[in-house]
C-alpha positions in Angstrom: 0.0 0.0 0.0 1.3 3.4 -0.9 2.2 5.7 2.0 -0.2 8.7 1.7 2.4 11.1 3.0 4.7 10.2 0.1 2.0 11.2 -2.4 2.7 14.8 -3.5 -1.0 15.4 -4.1 -2.0 14.4 -0.5 -2.1 16.8 2.4 -0.6 15.5 5.7 -2.6 16.2 8.8 -0.9 18.9 10.9 -0.8 18.6 14.7 -3.2 20.8 16.7 -1.4 23.7 18.3 -2.2 26.5 20.7 -0.2 29.6 20.4 -0.1 32.9 22.3 0.2 36.1 20.2 0.9 39.4 21.9 -1.9 42.0 21.5 -0.9 45.1 19.6 -3.3 47.2 21.5 -4.7 46.7 25.0 -7.6 48.9 26.0 -6.8 51.1 29.1 -9.7 49.6 31.0 -8.4 46.0 30.8 -5.7 46.2 33.5 -8.3 47.5 35.9 -11.2 45.2 35.1 -9.0 42.0 34.9 -8.2 41.8 38.7 -11.9 42.3 39.5 -13.0 39.5 37.2 -10.2 37.3 38.4 -11.2 37.6 42.0 -14.8 36.9 41.1 -13.8 33.7 39.3 -11.6 32.7 42.2 -14.5 33.1 44.6 -16.8 31.1 42.3 -14.3 28.2 42.2 -13.8 28.6 46.0 -17.6 28.4 46.4 -17.6 25.1 44.6 -14.9 23.7 47.0 -16.8 24.9 50.0 -20.0 23.3 48.7 -18.2 20.0 48.4 -17.6 20.2 52.1 -21.3 20.3 52.7 -21.6 24.0 53.6 -23.6 26.7 51.9 -21.0 28.9 50.2 -23.0 32.1 50.6 -23.2 31.4 54.3 -19.5 30.7 54.5 -18.6 33.9 52.7 -21.0 35.9 54.8 -19.4 34.4 58.0 -15.9 35.3 56.7 -16.9 38.9 55.9 -18.7 39.4 59.2 -15.8 37.9 61.2 -13.3 40.1 59.5 -15.1 43.4 59.1 -18.4 43.1 60.9 -17.2 44.0 64.4 -14.6 46.1 66.1 -12.7 43.1 67.3 -12.7 41.5 63.8 -11.6 44.8 62.2 -8.8 45.1 64.7 -7.6 41.6 64.0 -7.7 42.3 60.3 -5.4 45.3 60.9 -3.1 43.0 62.9 -2.9 40.5 60.1 -2.5 43.3 57.6 0.7 44.7 59.1 3.2 42.0 58.2 1.5 41.4 54.8 1.8 45.1 54.0 5.5 45.4 54.9 6.5 42.1 53.2 4.3 43.0 50.2 6.1 46.3 49.8 9.4 44.5 50.0 8.7 42.1 47.2 7.0 44.7 45.1 10.1 46.9 44.6 12.1 43.8 43.6 9.4 42.7 41.2 9.3 46.2 39.7 12.9 45.6 38.5 12.0 42.0 37.3 13.9 40.6 40.3 11.8 37.7 41.6 12.4 37.8 45.4 10.6 34.6 46.5 12.4 34.6 49.9 10.5 37.3 51.8 9.3 34.6 54.2 12.9 33.8 55.2 13.9 37.5 55.4 10.9 38.0 57.7 12.1 35.2 60.0 15.7 36.4 60.1 14.5 40.0 60.9 12.4 38.7 63.8 15.4 36.8 65.1 17.7 39.9 65.0 15.1 42.0 66.7 14.6 39.4 69.4 18.3 39.3 70.0 18.3 43.1 70.7 15.3 42.9 72.9 16.3 39.9 74.9 20.0 40.6 75.5 21.1 44.1 74.4 18.2 45.9 76.2 18.8 44.4 79.7 22.6 44.4 79.4 22.9 48.1 78.5 19.7 49.2 80.4 18.6 51.1 77.3 15.5 53.3 77.2 12.4 51.6 75.7 12.1 53.9 72.7 15.8 53.4 71.8 15.5 49.6 72.1 12.4 49.6 69.8 14.4 51.7 67.3 17.4 49.4 67.5 15.1 46.3 67.1 13.7 47.8 63.9 17.2 48.7 62.6 18.6 45.2 63.5 15.6 43.6 61.7 16.1 45.6 58.6 19.9 45.0 58.5 19.4 41.2 59.0 16.6 41.0 56.4 18.7 43.2 54.0 21.7 40.9 54.5 19.5 37.9 53.7 18.3 39.6 50.5 21.8 40.7 49.6 23.0 37.2 49.1 20.7 36.3 46.2 21.1 39.9 45.0 24.9 39.7 44.8 24.7 36.2 43.2 22.4 37.6 40.6 24.2 40.9 40.0 27.7 39.5 39.7 27.4 35.9 38.8 23.9 35.8 37.1 22.7 33.1 39.4 18.9 32.7 39.3 17.5 34.6 42.3 14.3 32.6 42.4 16.2 29.5 43.5 18.6 31.2 45.9 16.1 33.3 47.7 13.7 30.4 48.1 16.3 28.0 49.4 17.6 30.7 51.8 14.0 30.8 53.3 14.4 27.3 54.6 17.9 28.1 55.9 16.5 31.1 57.8 13.6 29.1 59.4 15.9 26.3 60.5 18.3 28.9 61.9 15.6 30.5 64.0 14.2 27.2 65.1 17.7 26.2 66.3 17.9 29.3 68.5 14.3 28.9 69.7 14.7 25.2 70.5 18.2 25.2 72.0 20.3 28.4 72.4 17.6 30.9 73.5 15.0 28.5 74.8 13.1 29.8 77.9 13.9 27.4 80.8 10.6 28.5 82.4 8.6 27.9 79.2 7.1 24.6 80.5 8.6 22.6 77.6 7.3 24.9 74.8 9.9 25.9 72.2 9.8 29.7 72.9 12.3 32.3 74.0 11.6 34.3 77.1 9.1 37.1 76.5 10.3 40.6 75.9 9.9 43.1 78.7 6.6 44.8 78.4 8.1 48.2 78.0 9.6 47.3 74.6 6.5 45.8 73.1 5.4 47.8 70.1 2.9 50.4 71.4 -0.7 50.0 70.6 -2.3 52.6 68.2 -5.2 54.5 69.8 -8.2 54.1 67.5 -11.7 55.3 68.6 -13.6 52.8 66.5 -11.8 49.8 67.9 -12.6 48.0 71.2 -10.6 48.4 74.3 -7.7 46.0 74.5 -7.2 45.7 70.7 -3.9 44.5 69.3 -3.3 47.0 66.5 0.3 48.2 67.0 2.9 50.6 65.8 4.0 48.2 63.0 1.0 49.3 61.0 2.3 52.9 61.0 5.7 51.5 59.9 3.9 49.9 56.9 2.0 53.0 55.9 5.1 55.2 56.1 7.0 52.6 54.1 4.3 52.7 51.4 4.7 56.5 51.1 8.5 56.4 51.0 8.5 53.6 48.4 6.0 55.6 46.2 8.3 58.7 46.5 11.4 56.7 45.6 9.8 55.1 42.5 8.1 58.2 41.2 10.1 61.2 42.3 13.8 60.1 42.4 16.4 59.2 39.9 17.0 55.8 41.5 13.3 55.0 41.1 13.6 55.9 37.4 16.6 53.6 37.1 14.7 50.8 38.8 11.7 51.1 36.5 14.0 51.4 33.4 16.0 48.4 34.3 12.8 46.5 34.9 11.6 47.4 31.4 14.9 46.5 29.6 18.1 45.7 31.3 20.2 45.8 28.1 18.9 49.3 27.1 19.4 50.6 30.7 23.0 49.3 30.6 23.6 51.0 27.2 22.2 54.2 28.8 24.9 54.1 31.4 22.8 52.9 34.3 24.6 50.7 36.9 22.5 47.6 36.5 24.5 45.2 38.8 24.6 47.8 41.6 20.9 48.5 41.4 20.0 44.8 41.4 22.1 44.4 44.6 20.6 47.5 46.3 17.0 46.6 45.4 17.3 43.1 46.8 18.8 44.6 50.0 15.9 47.0 50.3 13.4 44.3 49.6 14.8 42.1 52.3 15.0 45.0 54.7 11.3 45.6 54.5 10.5 41.9 54.9 12.8 41.9 57.9 10.9 44.8 59.4 7.7 42.8 59.0 9.3 40.1 61.1 10.2 42.6 63.8 6.6 44.0 63.8 5.1 40.6 64.2 7.5 39.5 66.9 7.5 42.7 69.0 3.9 43.7 68.3 2.0 40.4 68.5 4.0 37.4 69.8 6.3 39.4 72.1 8.8 36.6 71.9 10.5 34.5 69.3 8.6 31.3 68.7 7.8 28.5 66.3 4.9 29.4 64.0 5.6 33.1 64.2 4.6 33.5 60.5 2.0 31.2 58.9 3.5 32.2 55.5 3.1 36.0 55.4 6.1 36.2 53.1 4.6 33.9 50.5 1.2 35.6 50.7 2.9 38.9 50.1 3.8 37.7 46.6 0.2 37.4 45.8 -0.6 40.8 47.3 2.1 42.6 45.3 1.1 41.0 42.1 -2.6 41.7 42.6 -1.9 45.3 43.5 0.1 45.7 40.2 3.2 46.6 42.3 1.6 50.0 43.3 2.5 50.8 46.9 -0.8 52.4 47.7 -2.8 49.6 46.2 -0.7 47.2 48.3 -2.1 48.9 51.4 -5.7 48.1 50.2 -5.0 44.6 49.1 -3.1 43.7 52.2 -6.0 44.9 54.2 -8.4 42.6 52.2 -6.0 39.7 52.6 -5.8 40.3 56.3 -9.5 40.1 56.4 -9.4 36.8 54.4 -7.1 35.3 57.0 -9.3 36.4 59.9 -12.4 35.2 58.0 -10.7 31.8 57.5 -10.3 31.5 61.3 -13.9 32.5 61.7 -15.4 29.8 59.5 -13.2 27.2 61.1 -14.7 28.1 64.5 -18.3 28.6 63.5 -18.7 26.1 60.6 -16.1 23.5 61.2 -14.4 24.2 57.9 -10.6 23.9 57.7 -8.9 27.3 58.0 -6.9 26.2 54.9 -9.9 27.3 52.9 -8.6 30.8 53.0 -5.2 29.7 51.7 -7.0 27.8 48.9 -8.8 31.0 48.0 -5.5 32.9 48.1 -4.0 30.4 45.6 -7.1 30.6 43.4 -6.8 34.4 43.3 -3.2 34.3 42.3 -3.9 31.7 39.6 -6.7 33.7 38.1 -4.9 37.0 38.3 -1.9 35.6 36.5 -4.1 34.0 33.9 -6.0 37.3 33.5 -2.8 39.3 33.1 -1.6 36.8 30.5 -4.8 37.0 28.5 -4.9 40.8 28.7 -1.5 40.9 27.0 -1.8 37.9 24.7 -4.6 36.3 22.6 -4.9 32.6 22.2 -4.6 31.2 18.6 -5.7 27.7 17.8 -4.1 26.0 14.9 
């Protein structure tokens, strides 16, 4: 039998292909509508998952919203969860702005908390420092430690072109193991009844609570939130009103063109990763000195990883990160609420976070590219 593909007159069947083609023109409204649609789709898929657990999705979402925003206590807890998310989100956003993928904010947060705890537990009583000075030194130590942890993948990328995704992520596990070693052995509280914690900080060096008239007495909203809001303003000023901010944005758009224009690409890569890690380290200090008041296991339930979703969803805009981190703080508080009231696992909120990231990334891709079927 003759092979049909050898016959010049026959047409061979071509394989089915899917190709992405960049859109020549993207309407201005698309970048603003895409995140909204993405969140709605994520909530719809989340509703299906909740329904499979035998719970009414509308009731679950209502309980989450009420638990996070429907009372003064819930609102205060949302602000508490928002604080480390805001600082870490700002940290990863400036790295992402330059196309530097700092995935290690979680490790930088942990190492910042460790450095701050060292100042509070040992330096403060040894030198009999004033409380305000100790708090300032804890913040500086946390930023230096987090910046150093970010400097390692930054230097490897800038001078050796080592992939920063791998190095920053692997350093996260090093940081967590390092802190756990100190918590479990070197700094373990002998009076902690067997729990792996350090001794608590002196009450005078806890981060002061912020007075808010609309929050109940005894709320836990602390000065770390003010640190985050100030950092957002400073970061916006750097990116939009300084030469360094212009260089960051230019290098993010095209490293080769920026280098030909005389911009110090390697130096900026290093400095941006240092600043990114410093902000994540400050998030660790705020959580340790403002909420836990000691160094302990489980200090962060993954704030540094959630910050990646927040920065991406906010389009790397510092002021939008403030809003998105507030909403994600409410999502975490709402997840705890449905666990208590409905018996659903608190991981539902983490699933919704992942769905939001998935749909936001897909929406961004489809807003820039169109799908071609061949």
